[in-house]
C-alpha positions in Angstrom: -40.3 3.6 3.1 -43.3 3.8 0.9 -46.1 1.3 0.8 -46.8 -0.5 -2.4 -49.7 -2.8 -3.4 -48.8 -6.4 -4.3 -51.2 -9.1 -5.4 -50.2 -12.7 -4.5 -51.9 -15.4 -6.5 -51.5 -18.9 -5.0 -52.1 -20.4 -8.5 -49.2 -18.4 -9.8 -47.0 -19.6 -6.9 -48.0 -23.2 -7.6 -47.1 -22.8 -11.3 -43.8 -21.2 -10.4 -42.9 -24.2 -8.0 -44.1 -26.7 -10.7 -41.6 -25.3 -13.2 -38.8 -25.0 -10.7 -39.3 -28.5 -9.4 -39.5 -30.0 -12.9 -36.1 -28.3 -13.7 -34.7 -30.2 -10.7 -36.2 -33.5 -11.7 -39.2 -33.6 -9.4 -42.7 -34.3 -10.7 -45.1 -32.9 -8.1 -48.9 -33.7 -8.1 -51.4 -30.9 -8.4 -52.4 -31.4 -4.7 -48.7 -31.1 -3.6 -48.3 -27.9 -5.6 -51.5 -26.4 -4.0 -50.1 -27.3 -0.5 -46.7 -25.7 -1.3 -48.4 -22.6 -2.6 -50.6 -22.3 0.5 -47.5 -22.9 2.8 -45.6 -20.2 0.9 -48.5 -17.7 1.3 -48.7 -18.5 5.0 -45.0 -17.9 5.3 -45.2 -14.5 3.6 -48.1 -13.6 6.0 -46.2 -14.8 9.1 -43.1 -12.8 8.2 -45.2 -9.7 7.6 -44.1 -9.5 4.0 -47.7 -9.3 2.9 -51.0 -8.5 4.5 -54.1 -10.5 3.6 -57.1 -8.5 2.4 -60.5 -10.3 2.4 -62.5 -9.9 -0.8 -65.8 -8.2 -0.4 -68.8 -10.1 -1.9 
């Protein structure tokens, strides 16, 4: 299996969840979306689907 580089953007995750929840009749707050995006990111890390790279300053 080859390795590939994937960039995960929590803002993009939040936007995705916003649209999907709206389709289902939910109106989440911005704070709720940020929490969902963070939880999703943590889940992907925990399942070893992604690795977190720290940005160099």
